[in-house]
C-alpha positions as CSV (number, residue, x, y, z in Angstrom):
1,M,2.3,18.4,-8.1
2,N,-0.2,21.3,-8.0
3,K,-3.7,21.0,-6.6
4,L,-5.4,20.8,-10.0
5,K,-3.2,18.0,-11.2
6,T,-3.8,16.2,-7.8
7,K,-7.6,16.4,-8.3
8,A,-7.3,15.1,-11.8
9,L,-5.1,12.2,-10.6
10,L,-7.7,11.3,-8.0
11,L,-10.5,11.4,-10.4
12,S,-8.6,9.2,-12.8
13,A,-7.9,6.8,-9.9
14,K,-11.6,6.4,-9.3
15,V,-12.2,5.5,-12.9
16,A,-9.2,3.3,-13.4
17,S,-9.3,1.5,-10.1
18,R,-11.6,-1.2,-11.4
19,I,-9.5,-2.0,-14.4
20,L,-5.9,-2.1,-13.1
21,S,-4.3,-4.5,-15.5
22,N,-1.4,-4.3,-18.0
23,F,-0.2,-1.0,-16.7
24,V,1.3,0.7,-13.6
25,F,-1.1,3.1,-11.9
26,V,0.4,5.4,-9.2
27,I,-1.9,7.0,-6.6
28,S,-0.2,9.8,-4.6
29,F,-2.1,11.9,-2.1
30,F,-0.4,15.2,-1.4
31,I,-3.4,17.0,0.2
32,S,-4.6,15.5,3.4
33,S,-8.3,16.3,2.7
34,F,-8.3,14.0,-0.3
35,A,-9.0,10.3,-0.1
36,L,-9.9,7.6,-2.5
37,S,-13.0,5.5,-1.7
38,G,-14.6,2.2,-2.8
39,T,-13.2,-1.2,-3.5
40,I,-10.0,-1.3,-5.5
41,T,-8.9,-4.5,-7.2
42,V,-5.2,-4.7,-8.4
43,N,-5.0,-7.2,-11.2
44,S,-1.9,-8.9,-12.6
45,G,0.6,-6.2,-13.8
46,G,-1.2,-3.5,-11.9
47,T,0.4,-1.4,-9.1
48,I,-1.0,1.0,-6.5
49,K,1.6,3.1,-4.8
50,G,1.2,6.1,-2.6
51,I,0.5,7.7,0.7
52,G,-2.9,8.8,2.1
53,T,-6.1,7.0,2.7
54,I,-8.2,4.6,0.7
55,A,-11.6,4.5,2.4
56,G,-12.5,1.1,1.1
57,D,-11.2,-2.4,0.5
58,V,-8.0,-3.3,-1.4
59,I,-7.9,-6.7,-3.1
60,V,-4.5,-7.6,-4.6
61,K,-4.7,-10.4,-7.2
62,D,-1.8,-12.7,-8.2
63,G,0.7,-10.5,-10.1
64,G,-0.6,-7.3,-8.6
65,T,1.4,-5.0,-6.3
66,L,0.6,-2.7,-3.5
67,E,3.5,-0.3,-2.7
68,T,3.1,1.7,0.5
69,G,4.7,5.1,0.9
70,Q,6.6,7.4,-1.3
71,S,10.1,6.8,0.1
72,P,8.8,6.6,2.8
73,G,5.3,7.1,3.9
74,C,2.0,5.5,5.2
75,L,-1.0,4.3,3.4
76,A,-4.2,3.7,5.3
77,I,-7.0,1.3,4.1
78,D,-10.1,-0.4,5.4
79,N,-9.8,-4.1,4.5
80,L,-6.9,-5.9,2.8
81,D,-7.2,-9.1,0.8
82,Y,-4.1,-10.8,-0.6
83,S,-5.8,-14.3,-0.6
84,D,-5.1,-14.6,-4.4
85,G,-1.4,-13.8,-4.2
86,G,0.2,-10.5,-5.2
87,A,2.9,-8.6,-3.5
88,L,3.4,-6.0,-0.8
89,T,6.4,-3.8,-1.5
90,A,8.0,-1.5,1.2
91,E,11.1,0.5,1.7
92,I,13.2,0.8,4.8
93,G,15.6,3.8,5.4
94,G,15.5,4.1,9.2
95,S,13.7,2.9,12.3
96,T,10.7,5.4,12.4
97,A,7.4,4.3,10.7
98,C,6.1,6.7,8.0
99,S,9.1,9.0,8.0
100,E,11.9,6.5,7.7
101,Y,10.1,3.3,6.5
102,D,6.9,2.5,4.8
103,Q,3.8,1.3,6.7
104,L,0.4,0.0,5.7
105,Q,-2.3,0.8,8.2
106,V,-5.4,-1.4,8.0
107,T,-8.5,-0.7,10.1
108,G,-10.4,-3.8,9.0
109,T,-9.6,-7.4,8.2
110,V,-6.3,-8.5,6.8
111,T,-5.9,-11.7,4.7
112,L,-2.3,-12.4,3.7
113,G,-1.0,-14.9,1.1
114,S,1.3,-12.5,-0.7
115,S,5.0,-12.1,-1.2
116,L,6.8,-9.3,0.7
117,N,9.3,-7.3,-1.2
118,L,11.6,-5.2,0.9
119,S,14.3,-2.8,-0.2
120,T,16.5,-0.2,1.5
121,Y,17.1,3.4,0.4
122,N,19.6,6.2,1.2
123,S,22.3,3.5,1.8
124,Y,20.5,2.4,5.0
125,L,22.0,-0.8,6.5
126,L,19.7,-3.2,8.4
127,N,21.0,-4.0,11.8
128,G,20.3,-7.2,13.7
129,G,17.5,-7.0,16.3
130,E,15.7,-4.1,14.9
131,R,11.9,-4.4,14.3
132,Y,9.9,-2.8,11.6
133,T,6.1,-2.8,11.7
134,L,5.3,-2.7,8.0
135,L,1.6,-3.6,8.5
136,T,-0.6,-2.5,11.4
137,N,-4.1,-3.5,12.3
138,D,-6.6,-1.9,14.7
139,G,-6.7,-5.2,16.7
140,V,-10.5,-5.5,16.4
141,D,-10.6,-7.4,13.1
142,P,-8.9,-10.7,12.3
143,V,-5.6,-11.1,10.6
144,S,-5.1,-14.3,8.8
145,G,-2.5,-15.9,6.6
146,I,1.3,-15.3,6.2
147,F,3.6,-13.7,3.7
148,T,4.7,-16.4,1.3
149,G,8.1,-15.1,0.3
């Protein structure tokens, strides 16, 4: 994706972020200086997928999906709210965060209550005893709830 298309995608993301319903919306950040800001609510049927930074809160409603990475990658956000359901989707293709498996990096509060959908790629086989940190928190703000499935 060239720089012009990336800028257009980000501008579209700002407009559409408040009405994410009945379609899949993909946000991909290819240039590190770009970031999306403001509160984003993902409604039923909506999806946010990508790498980069969302300088704001992400609220995922029942039926909405947040997909970290881009086979693989990291997505950084401020606060995460799954209290109304929704799903977190991540891929695992190795044991190194951001380069071999997806990771969601949260610097604010985390409220879980979502389902967790995991898949492997590149024929990766999960081995017993390995640990994958799919969601990180800065340790200053509270983390509450659990993944429901």
